N, C-alpha and C positions, 0 to 999 in steps of 0.2 A: 318203533323199533323193529323192523323186519323180523321179528321172533329170535335175536341173537340174545342169549343169555350171557351176561357180564357178571362174573364172580366179583365180590366184593374185595378189597385188599385186605391182606393179613397183617396187621402192625405188629411191629416188634414192640413189645412192651415188657415192664415188671410186672410181677403178678401183683405185689402190692397196690400198682396204680389201675390195675381190672377191679380189684377189691376195693378201693375207694370211689370207684365212678358212680355215677348213678345211672342205673339201667332204666331205659326208657323202651317201652313196649310199643311197636308199631302198629301192630294189628290186635286184634279183639281175640284171636286163636293164640297169641302169645307164642308165635312160632317167630315172629322177627324182633329179635330184641338187639339193642346197641348199648352201650356206655357213650356219654358224651365227656371227652378227655381233650383237652387243650384245643378246643375248636372242633375238633372233628367229631363224627359217628365211628363208633368202632365196632363194627358186625362181628368181625373175624380178627383172630389173634395168633401170632406166630411167637412161639415160646420155645427156650431151651431151658432146660430144668432136669432136677434128678428125681427118680422116681423114689417117694417116701412109703408107699403102700398100694397094693395089690390087692383089689377084692374080687374074684369071680365068683357067682354063687353055682350052687351045685348042679342045677338044671341048665345053667350057661344061658340065663335069660336076660341077665343085666350084669355088668360090671364096672367097677369105677378106679380110678388111680387117685393118688393125692401126690402131687408134685410140689416142689420147692426150688424156687431160683435163688436164695438166701435172702429175698426182700420179703417174702410170705410164702403160703401154702395155699394153694386150691384143688378143687378135686374135678375130674374128669370123668363123665358119665357117658355110659355107653348101654346100648340093648341090642338084640337079635343077632343077626350077621357082622354086626359092626364088633362084637367082641373080640373078632379075630384080631383086631388091632390091637388088643393087649394082651391077649393069651399068653406070648412067649417074653414079656415084660418080667424083670424081677426088681426088687426094693435093690436099690443103689444103681440101676441104669441111667445113663444119660439121654436123654431123649430131645427130640426136636419134635415141637405138637403144633399142628395147626387146627384150630377148630373155631367155631362160633359159642359165642356168649349166650349163656342163658341164666335165669332167674326164676327158682320155684322155692314159694315158701320162705323169703327173704335170703335163701343162700344164693351166691353168685358162683356157676360152674361154667364148665367149657364140655361142650359136645364134640370129640375130636373127630377130624375127616382125614388126616394125616398123621402119623406117630411113625416116628424112626429112629432106630436106636445110632446115637451120634458119639465121637470122639469126644473125650473130656477137654480137648485143646479147643474145640468148637464153641463149648459151654464158655470157656475163659475169653474166647474172643468176643463172643455176644455180649458178655457183662463187660468188657472194655469199651465195646459199641456204645452199649447203652447208658455207660456212666458219661460218654462224650457226649450223647444227643441230649439225655434228660438229668444228668448228674448223678452223684452218688448218694444214696440214703444213708441218714447217719443213727445210730442206736436209738435216737427218739422217735425212728419212722418217719423223720421229715427229710424232704427232697432238699439239697443245699445245690446250688449252681455254681458249676466250676468253670472258668475261663479255659479256653483252648491251651493256654501255657500252664495251668496247673493240672492238666490231666495226668502228666508224668509222675509228678510228686503222689497224686493222688493213687495212681496205679501202684508206685512203688512201695504205697503203706499199705496195699491191700493185702490182708489177712488170707484172703481167699486165694489170691495169686500164689504167695507164697507158698500156702498148703499143697496146693496144686503141683508145683514146680517141685516140692520137695518128694512128692510120691509119682512122679516121672521120670523116664530114664534120658540119659543124657542126650540124646537126639530128640526128643521130646521139649527138652528146656531149650534148645536152639530153636524149634517150632515157635514155642513161646515167645522168645525175644525177639524173632523175626515179625510176629504177629504186633507185637507190642510197639516196634520199631516202623511198622507198616501204619498203624493207628497213630502214632504220635506224628503229628505233622507242626 
């Protein structure tokens, strides 16, 4: 390979699926971890979630976030200069996070590469996209397969979408409807 580095794909996933995956350590230094999910080796993930908790130690040596995408919660951990990725985040912010899957002492977590605040509409669009790809998880934390024709019914019943629509302005409601219509084929 001519010395060209190729970055692994960052897969869009539910946090619940990350946590339920089997972590496989590819080398003895435990730096290259991945989970096996649906026949793929997932090294990096692309998640949109709400920040539930932020902790930065007083000496600014380490920091972690707890994030929630409504399927589950996971921590992201960072050290040294990478603390700048989380230093301006607050509880309640909606973020796009791209990072690597790690495991230490039985805890699966993510080391962030990119963290960016995003509009809540992007969160709703991602949820709809994940429902279309993987199905919607139910109260028993089990995935349910959804036919493409059932997506509209499932989305209309989604409490999350209804709550977010009520909390947004009229112009945002139009954007949400446009997103739903775009995803509903």
